[in-house]
N, C-alpha and C positions, 0 to 999 in steps of 0.2 A: 504494500500500500504506500502510495506517495501523496504527500501534501504539497500544494503549491501555496506559498506564502507571498501575498501581494500587498506591498505597502503602498498606500495611496497618499502621495504627497507631492504637490507641484514643486515646492521649493527644493525638496531633496532630489526629485527627479531631474530638475534643471541643473542642480549642482553636480550630481554623481552619475546620472543617466544609466548606462548599462553596467551594472555590477552584479556579482554572483553571490555576495554575502552581505549581511547587514553590517558587518565590521567595516567593509569598504565604503559604506554609505553613512557611517557614524550614526546608525539607526538603533537606538536603545530598545524601542518597541519590537522591531523586527528581530533583534537579537534575543529578547526575552522569549519570543515565540519559538525561534529556531533552537535556542538552548533547551527549552522544555521538550521539543520534539527529539532532539539528539539524546537527551537524558533518558527518554523512553524507547530509544532504538528505532525511531520512525524516520523514514526517508523523506526528504523534502527538496524543493527548489525554492529560490527566493528571487523576487524581482520588484522593481519600483515602477509605478505608473503615476502620471499626473492626475490631479483631481479632474473630475468631469464625468458625465454620463458615458460618453463614447469610450474613453480609455478603460473605464472600469468594466463596461460590458464586453469589450474586446478581450480583456484579460480573462473574464469568466468563460466566455464562449470558446476561446482559443486553448484553454487549459486541457491538458491530457492527464491531469492528476486525478486521483481518487477522491480528493476533497480539496476545496479551495478556502483559504482563510484570507479575507481582506482585512487590512488593519489601517484605519484612518479614514478621514472624510465622512465621518458619521455625525459630526457636530451640527450646530445650528447656523453656522455662517453660510452666506449665500454660495460659497464655493464648495461646501460640503455636500456632495451629491452621490456618495457611495450607496446609500439606501435607495435613493431614487433610481439609480442605475440597476441595482441588483434585484430589488423586489418584483418589478414587472416581469423578470425572467423566471421567477419561481413557479414551477409546476405545482409544488406543494410548499406550504410554509411550515416552519417548526416554531410556533409561537412560544413554546415552553423555554426555548433557549434564551430569548430576550427577557422573559419573565424571571427566570432564575438568575440571569445576569444582573438584572435590576435589583432583585432581592439581595443578592450578595453585595452589590454595590452600595445599597442602603446601609448595610452593616459597616462597610469600609469608609464611605464618604458622606454618609448622612443623606439629607434631602436633595443634595446635588444629583443624586441618582435619577431624579425625574428627567434630567437632560439626556440620559443615556438612550441611544437609539440602536443598541445592539440588536441584530436580527439574524435569522437563518432560514434557509429553505433548500429545496432540491431543484436543480437545473439539469435536465436531461440525464437524470440518474446520478448526479454528483451533488453531494452536500456542499453548500456555500454558506460560509459564516462571515458576518460583518461585525467587526470589533472596533470600538473606539481606539484612537491612536496613542493614548498615554501608556507608558510602560506598565503601571499597575493594572490597567484595563486589559492590556495585551496578555499579561500573565493570568489574570482571572479567566479571560475568555478561552485561552488555550487549555487551561486546566479543566474547564467544563467540557470542552470539545474532546479532549483525550479521555475523559471519564466515560464518554458515551459513543465515541466514533464507531467502535466495532459493532455495537448494538444498532446504531443508525444504518451502517452499511449492510448489516444482516437484513434489516427490514426493507431497505431499498431493493435488495437483490431477490426478494421472495417472488 
């Protein structure tokens, strides 16, 4: 099983463009995700894309991975369009992911959790997860994903 870690950040993409690791992009959130995947023995690829509907959709649709983790672009600023890009592609939603993410965030950051737009769904048989871009949110999200990814993949393949 292979994860594709896609960090959505125009500034980072403009500065570093084509890199293969979060270390090359000075990306703490991407590194948090990739470190957790490595620690669990999971294979992954890493890439940067700029903010925007088209780059995010292209990343999702072009992926050949078994699961896609998008990190960043989920905020409330006008440029934050990861959710708007991903959710219309979902064949099925996984609303419990966002619900549990927000519940755990409430414990960690208090009522600021209402700003969290974490989301997940299935696109052409592939689970796609949208995580906020902060390192703590990236760690929380990947831990939730790792806890259930095998179960999710089992249900998708039935």
